[in-house]
N, C-alpha and C positions, 0 to 999 in steps of 0.2 A: 741932421736936425729935421729936414723935411720928411724923412722916412719915418721918424718917431711921430710926427704930427699926423701923418697919413694913417699910421697904425692906430693912434688914439681916436681919430675920426672914425676909422673902420669899427673899432671896439664900441664906441658910443652908438653908432648905427645899428650894429648887431644887437646891443642891449636893448635899444629902443624898439627895434623890430621884434625881438623876442618877447618883450613885455606886451606889445600890441597883440601878438599871436596868442599869448596866454590869456589876455582879457577877452579876445574874440572867442576862444574855445570855451571859457567859462560862461559867457553870454549865450553861446549856442546850446550848452548843456542846460542852463536855466530855462531858456525858451522851450527846448524840447521837452523838459520835464513838465513845465506849465501847460504845454499843449497836450501831453499825454493825459495829465490829470483832468484838464477841462473837457477832453473828449469823452471821458467816461460819464456820460449823462443818461439818466433814465428817470422816469417819473412815476410817482405814486399818487393816485387821486382816490379820494373817498367821497361818496355822495350819499347823504342820508337826509331824511326830513323828519320833523317832529310828527308823532302819530298818536292818535287816541283810539283805543280798541274798546268796544263795549263787550262786557262779559256778564251775561245774565243781568243781575241787578246792580252791577258795578262797572267801574271803568279802569282801564290800565292806560297810563300816560307815559310816553317814551319821549325823552328829550336828549339832545346831543349838544355838548358844549362847543363853543367856538364857531357857531354857524354850521351851515350844512355841507361845507366842502373843505377838505384838507388836500393841499397839493404840495408835494415835495419834488424839487428838481435837482439836477446834478447829483443824483444818488450814486454812492459808491460803497463798496464793503467797508463796514466798520462795526465795532461791538455795540454802540448805542442805537436805540430805536430811531427809525426814520419817520414813522407815523405813529402818533398817539391819539386815540379818541376815547374820551370820557362820555359815557352815556348812563342815563338813570332810567329805571322803570319804577313807576309809583302806582299803587293800587288804592282804590277807594270803593268801599261797598258798605251798605247798611245792613246787609244780610249776613247770616252765619255761613256763607259759602266760601269754598277755597278757589281762588282765581289762579289758574296755571297759565304759564306762558313759556314760550321758547324763543331764543334768539339765534339768528343765522348770519354768518358772513357770506353775503352773495357776491362772488367774484365774477364780474362781467368781462373783464379783459385781464389776462396775465401772460405776457410774452416772455417773461423770465424763464430761465431753465427750470426744469422740475426740482422742487425743493430748495431753490436758491433763496426764497423768501421764507421767513418763519414768523410765527405769531405766539403771543402769550396773552393772558388776561387776568387781572385781579377782580376780586368780587367782595363787596362790603355790604353787610346787612345794616345799612345806615339807619333805617327806621325800626330796627329790632322787631320785625314781624315776618313771619313766614320763613321760606328757605330761598336764599339766592342761588343763582347758578354756581357750580363748582368752579373755583378759580383754576386757571390753566397755568401752572407755574413752570412746566417744562416746555421749552420751545417745540412747536408743532410745525411740520412742513406744510407749505402751500403748493400744491401741484400746479403745473402749468395749464394754460387754458381756462376755460369757464368752470365754475364749481360752486356748490352750495355747501359751506362748512358749518355744521352744527356747533354752536358755542355752548349750548346746554339748556336746561329747563329750570325754571324757578316758579315760586308760588307765594301768594299772600293769603292769610287766613282771616276771614271776616268775622264779625264786623270790624272794619278798619277804615281810618280816615287818612288818606294821602301818606301812606308809608312808602319808604323808598329803598331800593336796592341800587347800589352804584357799582359800575364796572369801568375798568380802564383797559382797552384793547391796545396793544402795541405791536407793530410790524417791524421786523428786522431784516437787513440784508448783510448777514455776518461774513467776515473775512475767513475764507477756508484755507488760506495760505497756499492756494493753487491758483492757476491762471483763471480769472473770472471775466476775461475780456469779452466772452461770448454774450455777456449780458449788458454790454454797452448799448445805450439808447433804447432799452426795453421799457414797457409800460404795464402798470398794474392799476386796475380800476375796481372798486368794491363798495358795497354799502352794507350797513347792518340793518336787518329786518327783525321785527318782533311780532309774534303771532300768539293768539290765545290757544290754549290746549284744553280739549274736553276732558273732564274728570274721568279717571279710569274706574 
């Protein structure tokens, strides 16, 4: 009888010990997965400011939605965009001149691997005047380091009163289904500039 009692106690001890070990292993797995995911952090910052450009007898106004800064932290590979910036260029002139402009993505810091980041841009002739920059519908690579990436040329035809071209620039860090750990903790800083272009 005592032998049976001892065996039952041993079985209960073994089952309790085994369940504690299983719970501990599961907790360790969850913690390590959480730490691995949290460690993959990188930052994207965008800094722009509203600008007014005088072009002959008219003006170009550039505005950026959502303030002058976009910051994204804890970036990791995914299909959705990490940074989205909507900006508008509007033209006003009383003369019959054509106001040409160009926009550039000025990258001041990019420590990501070459071509790890991509961009696209939509273009809408909101004010039905002139020609907006051509939309960039296919993902384009962003090289590592500093660079000036031309986004395109647009124009307004005068006389015109506050007609608008609207653009949405999106920046992606797509999943390549390969090891992308080399881009942990990397940084990307850029701004959009708009300049007038002399007629050809």
